[in-house]
N, C-alpha and C positions, 0 to 999 in steps of 0.2 A: 414569704414562701411562694406566693402567686407570681411575683416578679421574677424569681429565680426560675420557675418553670417556663415562663415566657422567654427568658434569655437563653436557656438551654434549648428550647424548641427552635428558636431562631438560629442558633449556632448549628444545630443538627440540620435544619433546612438548608442553610447556606452550604454546608459540606456536601449534602446530597446534590444540590444544584451544581456545585463545582465539579463533582465527580461525573455527573451526567453530562455536563457540557464537554468535558475533556474526552470522555469515552465516545460520545456522539460525534465530535469533530474528527477523531481518529477513524471511526467507522466510515464516515463520509469520505475522508481522504483515501481510505483503502478501496472503497467502491470506485471512486474516480480513477485511482491508479490501476485497478483491475481492468477498467474499460480501456485505459491506455495500452495495457498489455495485450488485450484482445485486438485492438487496432494494429498494434505492431506485429502481432503474430499472424494476422490475416494476410499481411504482405500484399495488399491490394495493388500497389504500384508495380510490384514484381510480376504478378499474375497478368497484368495488362501489358507488360513489356516496356513500361515507362522508366522503371528504376532498376538498377543493378542490385541483386541480392547482397545483403550485408553478410560478412563473416560472423562466426559465433562471437568472436572477441568484440567486433564492432557492435553487435547486437547487445552484448553485456554492457558496453559503454553507453549505448542509447537508453537502456533500461535504467541504469544508474542516473543518467541525466533526467529522465522523466520522473524518477522517484524524488530527486532533489527538488523538482518543481512542486511536489506535493509535501515537502518538508520531511521526507523519509530518507534516512541515511542507510545506504546499502553498500556492502562490499561485494566484489566480484564472486566470492565463494558463497554468497547467499542467493545467487541467481542460477537457475537451471535453464539451459537452452538445448532443446532436443529437436533435431531436424530430420524429417523423413523425406527421402527423395532428394533431387537436386534441380537446380535451375528454376524455370518458371513453374514447374509442376510440383515443387516441394511444398511441404507443410511444415510449420514451425510451432513448437510448443514452448512457451515461456512461463517460468514460475519464479517467484521470489519468496523468501522465507525470512521474516523479520519480526522484531519485537519493538514496541514503543513504550516508554515509561509514562505512567500517569502519576503525578505527584500531587498529593494533598497536604494539608497542614500537618497532620499527625502520622500519616503513613503513605506509602506509595506501592504501586504494583505495576506489572507489565501486561500489555495486551499483545497477543501473538497473532500474526496474520500470515496467510500463505496464498496470496492472490495468484491466479494463473490465467493463461489465455484461453483455457477451455471454458465452455459454457456449462 
C-alpha cells in the first residue's frame, strides 16, 4: 500500500512539473513576443528618418515572421494593425490574438494570449 502511494505521488508530481514547464515556457515566449511587438510598433527607424514606413500588409508579414521565431503560428486574420497619422509622425498599434495547445498525458488545454504593442 505504501509503495502504491509513492508511485501515485511520483506520477502526480511528474504531471504537475510537465504542465508547469509547458505553461511557463509559453508564458515566456509570449512575453518575448510582446516585447518584439512593442519594438516594431515604436517604429524607431521611421521616427529618425532612417527607414521607410512599412505598409499594413508588410507589417502583418513582419509580425508573422517574428511570431515564427518564437514558435507561434499566426494567420493574418489574427493580427491587428492600427495606424494613427502618417509618415514620420505616425503611431502604430499592433496586436495578435492566438491560442497555443498544452498537451499532457491524459488531457490537454489551450492557453489564450493577446500580446500588443501598448504598455
